[in-house]
C-alpha positions as CSV (number, residue, x, y, z in Angstrom):
1,M,-13.2,-17.5,9.0
2,L,-13.1,-15.2,12.0
3,V,-9.4,-14.6,11.4
4,E,-10.1,-13.7,7.7
5,N,-12.9,-11.3,8.8
6,A,-10.6,-9.6,11.3
7,E,-7.8,-9.2,8.8
8,R,-10.3,-7.8,6.2
9,E,-11.7,-5.3,8.8
10,G,-8.2,-4.2,9.7
11,K,-7.4,-3.5,6.1
12,R,-10.7,-1.5,5.8
13,Q,-9.7,0.6,8.7
14,R,-6.3,1.4,7.3
15,I,-7.6,2.7,4.1
16,P,-9.1,5.9,5.6
17,E,-5.8,6.4,7.6
18,M,-3.8,6.1,4.4
19,T,-6.1,8.4,2.6
20,A,-5.8,11.0,5.3
21,F,-2.1,10.7,5.3
22,L,-1.9,11.2,1.6
23,N,-4.3,14.2,1.6
24,A,-2.2,15.8,4.3
25,Q,0.9,15.8,2.1
26,S,1.3,19.3,0.7
27,Y,4.0,18.6,-1.9
28,E,4.6,16.7,-5.1
29,L,7.0,13.9,-5.0
30,E,10.2,14.6,-6.9
31,E,12.3,11.9,-5.3
32,Y,12.2,8.7,-3.4
33,D,10.4,9.2,0.0
34,E,11.4,6.4,2.5
35,Q,8.8,7.4,5.1
36,L,6.0,7.3,2.5
37,V,7.0,3.9,1.2
38,R,7.2,2.4,4.7
39,R,3.7,3.8,5.6
40,L,2.0,2.7,2.4
41,I,3.7,-0.5,1.0
42,E,3.6,-3.9,2.5
43,K,5.8,-5.7,0.0
44,V,7.1,-5.8,-3.5
45,T,7.5,-9.1,-5.4
46,I,9.4,-9.4,-8.6
47,H,8.3,-12.0,-11.1
48,D,9.4,-12.8,-14.6
49,G,8.1,-9.9,-16.6
50,R,6.2,-8.1,-13.9
51,V,6.4,-6.6,-10.4
52,E,3.6,-7.0,-7.9
53,V,3.2,-4.2,-5.2
54,E,1.1,-5.0,-2.2
55,F,-0.1,-1.9,-0.2
56,K,-0.8,-2.2,3.5
57,S,-4.5,-1.6,2.7
58,G,-4.5,-5.1,1.1
59,I,-4.7,-3.7,-2.5
60,S,-2.2,-5.3,-4.9
61,I,-1.2,-3.9,-8.4
62,D,0.8,-5.6,-11.1
63,I,3.2,-3.7,-13.2
64,E,4.0,-5.5,-16.5
65,N,7.5,-5.1,-17.9
């Protein structure tokens, strides 16, 4: 339980860092940005009919095909 709490707290601390980083970006994305992807995304998992994107903040989203 202590490990889970520590992981959860670490994720909470990264959210403001990610928000500050995104707010500091002064341009619209028009093409793939490797640095941005590496800072924000933990992993991408491809399933049948959907893609799951897990952000370093711990938030996951599913994209249906």
